[in-house]
C-alpha positions in Angstrom: 0.2 -0.1 0.2 2.9 2.3 0.7 4.2 4.8 -1.7 8.2 4.2 -2.1 9.0 7.7 -1.3 12.4 8.6 -3.1 13.7 12.0 -2.3 14.6 13.9 0.7 14.5 17.4 2.0 16.9 17.9 5.1 14.7 20.5 7.0 15.8 21.7 10.5 17.7 18.6 11.1 15.2 16.1 9.8 15.2 14.0 6.8 11.5 15.1 4.8 10.9 11.4 2.7 8.9 13.0 -0.6 7.9 11.6 -4.0 6.6 12.7 -7.5 4.7 10.9 -9.6 3.1 11.7 -13.5 2.3 14.1 -15.6 0.2 17.2 -15.9 -0.4 20.4 -13.6 0.8 19.6 -10.0 -1.5 18.3 -7.1 0.4 18.4 -3.6 -1.6 16.0 -1.1 -1.1 16.0 3.0 -1.8 13.1 5.0 -2.9 13.3 8.7 -2.5 10.9 12.2 -2.1 8.3 12.0 -1.3 7.8 9.0 0.8 8.6 6.2 1.2 9.5 2.5 0.1 5.6 2.4 -3.0 6.5 2.2 -3.2 8.9 -0.7 -0.8 6.8 -2.8 -3.7 4.4 -4.0 -5.8 8.0 -5.3 -2.7 9.1 -6.6 -1.6 6.7 -8.9 -5.6 6.5 -10.0 -5.2 10.6 -10.9 -1.7 10.4 -12.0 -2.0 10.1 -16.0 -3.8 13.4 -15.6 -1.7 15.8 -13.0 1.8 15.3 -11.3 1.5 14.4 -7.8 3.6 14.9 -4.8 3.3 12.8 -2.0 4.9 13.6 1.7 5.6 12.4 5.2 5.6 14.5 7.9 8.3 15.1 10.4 7.2 12.1 12.7 5.1 10.0 10.4 5.8 7.1 7.9 9.4 7.2 6.4 10.4 10.4 7.6 12.6 11.5 10.6 11.1 10.2 14.2 13.6 10.9 16.8 13.4 12.0 20.5 12.6 16.0 21.2 11.7 16.6 17.8 8.7 19.3 17.2 5.9 17.7 15.4 3.6 20.3 16.1 0.9 21.5 13.5 2.4 25.0 13.6 6.1 23.2 12.5 4.2 21.2 9.6 2.7 24.4 8.2 5.9 26.0 8.3 7.0 22.9 6.5 4.4 22.7 4.1 5.2 26.6 3.5 9.0 25.2 2.6 8.2 22.3 0.5 6.2 24.0 -1.8 9.0 26.6 -2.4 11.3 23.9 -2.6 9.8 22.1 -5.4 9.1 25.2 -7.7 5.7 25.0 -7.7 3.2 28.0 -8.9 -0.1 27.3 -7.1 -0.7 23.9 -7.1 -3.5 22.1 -6.3 -3.8 21.1 -2.3 -5.8 18.1 -1.3 -5.6 17.6 2.7 -6.6 14.9 5.1 -7.6 14.9 8.7 -4.6 17.1 10.3 -3.4 17.5 7.1 -6.1 19.9 6.3 -4.8 22.4 9.8 -1.5 22.0 7.8 -2.8 23.2 4.5 -4.4 25.8 6.0 -2.0 27.2 8.3 1.0 26.9 5.0 -1.3 29.3 3.4 -2.9 31.9 5.6 0.2 32.3 7.9 2.9 31.0 5.4 2.4 32.7 2.6 1.5 29.1 0.6 -0.5 30.3 -3.0 -2.6 27.2 -4.2 -4.5 26.9 -7.0 -7.2 25.3 -5.3 -8.2 23.2 -2.2 -9.4 20.2 -1.2 -10.3 19.3 2.5 -11.2 15.4 3.8 -12.8 15.0 6.7 -10.4 17.5 7.9 -9.2 18.8 11.3 -10.2 22.3 11.1 -12.6 23.3 13.9 -12.8 23.5 17.4 -13.3 21.5 19.4 -11.3 18.8 18.6 -9.2 15.7 19.8 -10.3 12.3 20.9 -10.8 11.7 24.7 -8.1 9.0 24.0 -6.4 11.8 22.5 -6.6 14.2 25.7 -6.1 10.9 28.1 -2.4 10.3 25.6 -1.3 14.3 26.3 -1.7 14.1 30.3 0.2 10.6 30.3 2.1 10.5 27.3 5.2 9.5 29.1 3.7 6.3 30.5 1.8 5.8 27.4 5.5 5.3 26.2 6.2 2.6 28.2 3.6 0.7 27.6 4.8 -2.9 26.6 5.0 -4.0 22.7 2.2 -6.3 22.4 0.0 -4.1 24.0 1.0 -1.1 22.2 0.3 -3.1 18.7 -2.8 -3.8 19.9 -3.8 -0.5 20.6 -2.3 1.2 17.8 -4.5 -1.6 15.4 -7.9 -0.8 17.3 -7.4 2.9 17.2 -6.7 2.8 13.2 -9.6 0.8 12.6 -11.9 3.0 14.7 -11.6 5.3 11.7 -13.1 3.4 8.8 -16.5 2.1 8.4 -16.2 -0.8 7.1 -13.5 -3.2 8.2 -10.0 -2.7 6.9 -8.5 -5.1 4.9 -5.3 -7.1 6.8 -2.6 -5.6 4.1 -4.2 -2.5 4.3 -4.5 -2.5 8.4 -1.0 -3.8 8.4 0.6 -0.9 5.9 -1.8 1.6 8.6 0.2 0.2 11.4 3.7 -0.4 10.9 5.5 2.9 11.3 3.8 2.9 14.7 5.8 -0.7 15.8 9.0 -0.8 17.3 10.9 1.4 19.4 11.3 3.9 17.7 7.4 3.9 15.9 6.5 4.1 19.8 7.2 6.7 20.9 6.6 8.7 17.5 2.8 7.5 18.6 2.7 9.1 21.4 5.1 11.9 20.8 2.8 13.0 17.9 -0.6 12.6 19.9 0.8 14.6 23.1 2.0 17.6 21.0 -1.6 18.3 19.3 -2.6 21.4 20.3 -5.9 23.1 19.4 -4.3 26.6 19.6 -3.4 25.1 16.2 -6.2 25.8 14.4 -8.5 28.5 17.0 -5.2 30.8 15.4 -6.7 30.0 11.9 -10.3 29.3 12.1 -10.9 33.0 12.5 -9.4 33.4 9.0 -11.5 30.7 6.9 -14.3 33.8 5.6 -11.2 35.5 4.1 -9.9 32.3 2.2 -10.0 33.5 -1.6 -9.8 30.0 -3.6 -12.0 27.5 -5.4 -12.8 25.0 -2.0 -14.4 22.0 -1.8 -15.0 20.2 1.6 -15.5 16.4 1.2 -16.6 14.4 3.9 -17.8 10.7 5.1 -21.2 10.8 6.2 -20.0 7.7 8.6 -17.4 9.4 10.3 -17.2 8.6 14.0 -13.8 11.1 14.3 -15.4 14.2 13.6 -18.5 14.2 12.6 -19.9 15.4 9.1 -22.1 18.1 10.8 -18.3 19.7 10.9 -18.3 19.6 7.0 -21.2 21.8 6.8 -20.2 24.2 9.4 -16.4 24.6 7.3 -18.2 25.1 3.8 -20.6 27.4 5.6 -17.4 29.4 6.3 -14.7 29.3 3.4 -16.6 31.7 0.9 -18.6 29.6 -2.8 -17.1 26.0 -1.2 -18.8 23.2 -2.4 -19.5 20.1 -0.1 -19.6 16.8 -1.0 -20.4 13.9 1.5 -19.4 10.2 0.4 -22.4 7.9 2.0 -21.1 4.7 3.8 -17.7 5.8 4.5 -16.6 7.1 7.6 -12.8 8.9 8.5 -10.7 7.1 6.7 -12.7 7.8 3.2 -9.5 6.6 1.3 -10.1 3.1 2.0 -13.8 3.0 2.9 -14.4 4.3 -0.8 -11.4 4.9 -2.8 -13.6 4.9 -6.1 -16.2 7.5 -5.2 -13.1 9.8 -3.1 -11.1 9.4 -6.5 -14.3 10.0 -8.9 -14.7 13.3 -6.8 -11.3 14.6 -6.8 -11.0 13.9 -10.4 -14.3 16.3 -11.4 -12.9 18.7 -9.0 -9.1 19.1 -10.7 -10.2 18.6 -13.9 -12.7 21.4 -13.8 -9.8 23.9 -12.6 -8.4 23.3 -15.6 
């Protein structure tokens, strides 16, 4: 399931792994948590004949640097995305973002000057309140959770990931999504990124959503238990002219629950921008 990220950007002492595929206008994909670029790879491949896709793993995720003491906050990731767009030399790419990747893409645009051609926000973290009871519990006791024995940690990670999908995950997909978080390095990184999740990083930009002046589509799994679909309606109402699409029978992990419907929605959206 996971893509081969064959390029590296050194940023603030960290390795940011990324890859570019296809031909045509640029489309940048932003993943969320606890995911990596693997969630977008099949859809990027499906869109590839028409566009050039950019996949990247945020520091602390996937194949990018996971290290003690690193800053994996939404603030840092937003700065990094703006730096990546500049590094790639992209002039107003289309951006497709999921989960906290939405907050990252919004911060890069609203606070750090990253210019986009359009923005597709898929089941994103963007509006308060957010963060599950599990997030808050880990945030208060991250050091304790980081010492959980590996078999219990793996069971917790797998249960957490499974809860994002509306349907049972195929075993191969479940394994691929869990893999980066297993082992000593992955276990520490898993709790580190949760501990650093802070609602103030969306509180800072939420008042700016009515100032967004680019084509925007809000796409949501109608059965999302992590971020209910009423947030999609609120978000679409805040961004001027935003289109809203609800995908039935899909949860938060809409890339796995409804890949064909999501691909078709994004393909229509991106081609309409040409």
